[in-house]
C-alpha positions as CSV (number, residue, x, y, z in Angstrom):
1,X,78.5,-61.3,-48.6
2,X,78.8,-64.6,-46.7
3,X,76.7,-67.6,-47.7
4,X,76.8,-68.9,-44.1
5,X,73.0,-68.5,-43.9
6,X,72.3,-70.4,-47.1
7,X,70.3,-73.6,-46.8
8,X,68.7,-75.6,-49.7
9,X,65.0,-76.2,-49.6
10,X,64.0,-79.2,-47.5
11,X,60.9,-81.4,-47.4
12,X,57.8,-79.3,-47.6
13,X,59.6,-76.1,-48.5
14,X,58.1,-74.4,-51.6
15,X,60.1,-72.7,-54.3
16,X,59.3,-70.6,-57.5
17,X,60.4,-70.5,-61.1
18,X,62.3,-67.3,-60.2
19,X,66.0,-67.9,-59.1
20,X,66.1,-64.5,-57.3
21,X,63.1,-65.3,-55.1
22,X,64.5,-68.8,-54.4
23,X,67.9,-67.3,-53.5
24,X,66.2,-65.0,-51.0
25,X,64.4,-67.9,-49.4
26,X,67.4,-70.2,-49.4
27,X,69.4,-67.5,-47.5
28,X,66.6,-66.9,-45.1
29,X,65.8,-63.4,-46.3
30,X,62.3,-64.7,-47.0
31,X,60.7,-67.4,-45.0
32,X,62.6,-70.6,-45.8
33,X,59.4,-72.6,-46.3
34,X,58.4,-70.2,-49.0
35,X,54.8,-69.9,-47.6
36,X,52.5,-67.0,-46.7
37,X,54.6,-64.3,-48.2
38,X,53.3,-60.7,-48.1
39,X,54.2,-58.0,-50.5
40,X,55.9,-56.1,-47.7
41,X,58.2,-59.1,-47.0
42,X,59.1,-59.5,-50.7
43,X,59.7,-55.8,-51.0
44,X,62.0,-55.7,-48.0
45,X,64.0,-58.7,-49.1
46,X,64.5,-57.4,-52.7
47,X,65.4,-54.0,-51.5
48,X,67.8,-54.9,-48.6
49,X,69.5,-58.0,-50.0
50,X,69.3,-57.6,-53.8
51,X,69.6,-53.8,-54.0
52,X,66.4,-53.3,-55.9
53,X,65.0,-49.8,-55.3
54,X,62.2,-49.8,-52.8
55,X,59.7,-48.3,-55.3
56,X,60.5,-50.9,-58.0
57,X,60.6,-53.7,-55.4
58,X,57.2,-52.7,-54.0
59,X,55.7,-52.5,-57.5
60,X,56.9,-56.0,-58.4
61,X,55.9,-57.5,-55.1
62,X,52.4,-56.0,-54.9
63,X,51.7,-56.9,-58.6
64,X,52.9,-60.5,-58.0
65,X,50.8,-61.0,-54.8
66,X,47.8,-59.6,-56.6
67,X,48.3,-61.8,-59.6
68,X,49.1,-65.2,-58.0
69,X,48.2,-64.8,-54.4
70,X,45.1,-64.8,-52.3
71,X,44.0,-62.7,-49.3
72,X,47.2,-60.6,-49.4
73,X,49.7,-63.4,-49.3
74,X,51.2,-66.0,-51.7
75,X,53.6,-68.9,-51.7
76,X,56.7,-69.2,-53.9
77,X,55.0,-72.1,-55.6
78,X,52.1,-69.8,-56.7
79,X,54.6,-68.0,-59.0
80,X,54.5,-71.2,-61.1
81,X,50.8,-70.7,-62.1
82,X,51.1,-71.1,-65.9
83,X,50.9,-68.0,-68.0
84,X,50.2,-65.6,-65.1
85,X,53.8,-64.5,-64.5
86,X,55.5,-67.8,-65.4
87,X,55.7,-68.5,-69.1
88,X,56.9,-71.0,-71.8
89,X,60.4,-70.8,-73.2
90,X,62.0,-70.0,-69.8
91,X,65.8,-69.7,-69.8
92,X,66.2,-72.2,-66.9
93,X,62.9,-74.1,-66.6
94,X,61.0,-76.5,-68.9
95,X,57.6,-75.5,-70.3
96,X,54.7,-76.5,-68.1
97,X,53.4,-79.0,-70.6
98,X,56.8,-80.6,-71.1
99,X,58.1,-81.0,-67.6
100,X,58.7,-79.2,-64.3
101,X,58.2,-75.5,-64.8
102,X,59.2,-74.6,-61.2
103,X,62.4,-76.5,-60.6
104,X,65.6,-75.5,-62.4
105,X,66.7,-77.7,-65.3
106,X,70.5,-78.0,-65.0
107,X,70.8,-78.9,-68.6
108,X,69.2,-75.6,-69.7
109,X,71.6,-73.7,-67.4
110,X,74.5,-75.6,-68.9
111,X,73.3,-74.7,-72.4
112,X,72.9,-71.0,-71.4
113,X,76.4,-70.9,-69.9
114,X,77.8,-72.5,-73.1
115,X,76.9,-69.3,-74.9
116,X,79.0,-67.1,-72.6
117,X,81.1,-64.4,-74.3
118,X,84.7,-64.5,-73.0
119,X,83.6,-66.4,-69.9
120,X,80.8,-63.9,-69.1
121,X,77.0,-63.8,-69.4
122,X,76.3,-60.7,-71.4
123,X,73.6,-59.0,-73.4
124,X,74.6,-61.0,-76.4
125,X,74.4,-64.3,-74.4
126,X,70.9,-63.6,-73.3
127,X,69.7,-62.3,-76.6
128,X,70.9,-65.4,-78.4
129,X,69.7,-67.9,-75.8
130,X,66.2,-66.2,-75.7
131,X,65.9,-67.0,-79.4
132,X,67.1,-70.5,-78.9
133,X,64.6,-71.2,-76.1
134,X,61.7,-69.7,-78.1
135,X,62.5,-71.8,-81.2
136,X,62.9,-74.9,-79.0
137,X,59.6,-74.3,-77.3
138,X,57.8,-73.8,-80.6
139,X,59.3,-77.1,-82.0
140,X,58.7,-79.3,-79.0
141,X,55.6,-77.8,-77.3
142,X,52.4,-78.0,-79.3
143,X,50.7,-75.9,-76.6
144,X,53.4,-73.2,-76.7
145,X,52.1,-69.8,-75.7
146,X,54.5,-66.9,-76.3
147,X,52.7,-63.7,-77.2
148,X,53.6,-60.1,-76.5
149,X,52.8,-60.5,-72.8
150,X,55.1,-63.5,-72.4
151,X,57.8,-61.9,-74.6
152,X,58.0,-58.7,-72.5
153,X,58.0,-60.7,-69.3
154,X,60.8,-63.0,-70.6
155,X,63.0,-60.1,-71.7
156,X,62.3,-58.3,-68.5
157,X,63.6,-61.4,-66.6
158,X,66.8,-61.4,-68.7
159,X,67.3,-57.7,-67.9
160,X,66.7,-58.4,-64.2
161,X,69.3,-61.2,-64.3
162,X,72.0,-58.9,-65.5
163,X,71.0,-55.7,-63.6
164,X,70.3,-57.3,-60.2
165,X,72.8,-60.3,-60.1
166,X,75.4,-58.6,-62.2
167,X,75.0,-55.1,-60.9
168,X,78.6,-54.7,-59.5
169,X,80.2,-56.1,-62.7
170,X,78.9,-53.7,-65.4
171,X,75.8,-55.8,-66.1
172,X,77.7,-58.9,-66.9
173,X,78.0,-62.1,-64.8
174,X,81.0,-64.4,-65.0
175,X,80.2,-68.1,-65.8
176,X,81.2,-69.5,-62.4
177,X,79.0,-66.9,-60.6
178,X,76.1,-67.6,-62.9
179,X,76.5,-71.3,-62.3
180,X,76.2,-70.9,-58.6
181,X,73.3,-68.4,-58.8
182,X,71.3,-70.4,-61.3
183,X,72.0,-74.0,-60.3
184,X,72.4,-73.8,-56.6
185,X,70.3,-70.7,-56.2
186,X,72.6,-69.0,-53.7
187,X,74.7,-65.9,-53.6
188,X,78.4,-66.8,-54.1
189,X,80.9,-65.7,-51.5
190,X,82.2,-62.2,-52.5
191,X,79.0,-61.2,-54.4
192,X,78.7,-57.5,-54.2
193,X,75.9,-55.0,-54.6
194,X,76.3,-52.2,-57.1
195,X,77.0,-48.6,-56.0
196,X,73.4,-47.6,-56.8
197,X,70.1,-49.4,-56.5
198,X,68.4,-51.1,-59.4
199,X,65.4,-49.1,-60.7
200,X,62.6,-49.7,-63.1
201,X,64.3,-47.4,-65.6
202,X,67.5,-49.4,-65.4
203,X,65.8,-52.7,-66.1
204,X,63.6,-51.2,-68.9
205,X,66.6,-49.8,-70.7
206,X,68.5,-53.0,-70.4
207,X,65.4,-55.0,-71.5
208,X,65.1,-52.9,-74.6
209,X,68.8,-53.5,-75.4
210,X,68.5,-57.3,-75.0
211,X,65.3,-57.4,-77.1
212,X,66.8,-55.3,-79.8
213,X,69.9,-57.4,-80.0
214,X,67.8,-60.6,-80.0
215,X,65.8,-59.3,-83.0
216,X,69.1,-58.3,-84.8
217,X,70.5,-61.9,-84.3
218,X,67.2,-63.3,-85.6
219,X,67.5,-61.2,-88.8
220,X,71.2,-62.0,-89.2
221,X,70.3,-65.7,-89.0
222,X,67.7,-65.3,-91.7
223,X,70.1,-63.4,-94.0
224,X,73.0,-65.9,-93.6
């Protein structure tokens, strides 16, 4: 896939805490200004350009617009409404009470990439870094809110990262690809879709694996 259409956000353009949605806007697959997005637009972009099954894409899009939007539309910035979809202990954003919860924090991305396994972002990478971000948020954020709702959302996002952006590489993402995706919020030249579309079941199974591994690592740390 060519990145010829990619254009970073300009003055007045809105973006979200979600790298995938920002990528779609930066490539022009969603309106570049990030405003007045319908569930149908989001569904089409996720399905056509990120290979998410239409049913799963439609479910996520409609739920998102319902939760953060108004009168059937939303802006990308609306996704930053705290504790609706956005949450504390993000992998790539600061907590809302500590900094900018919408714009990517490059230092967090660097920290995530430093936990790569043999140069790749894997289940173990995300399981470990999820624990690190949770502990960091608890320590620094007196208003930290990370209950079951936030936990499930957070692990779901980790699963989406591997299943959507790593779909053609056996649910792993090499460090250089991850750096471009997460820091520049664009699809690298040569990025390929998987042979099959990403479904809810795919993400649910992967989410469960990451969550289980994360709990194992937490217990291993306690026992060491």
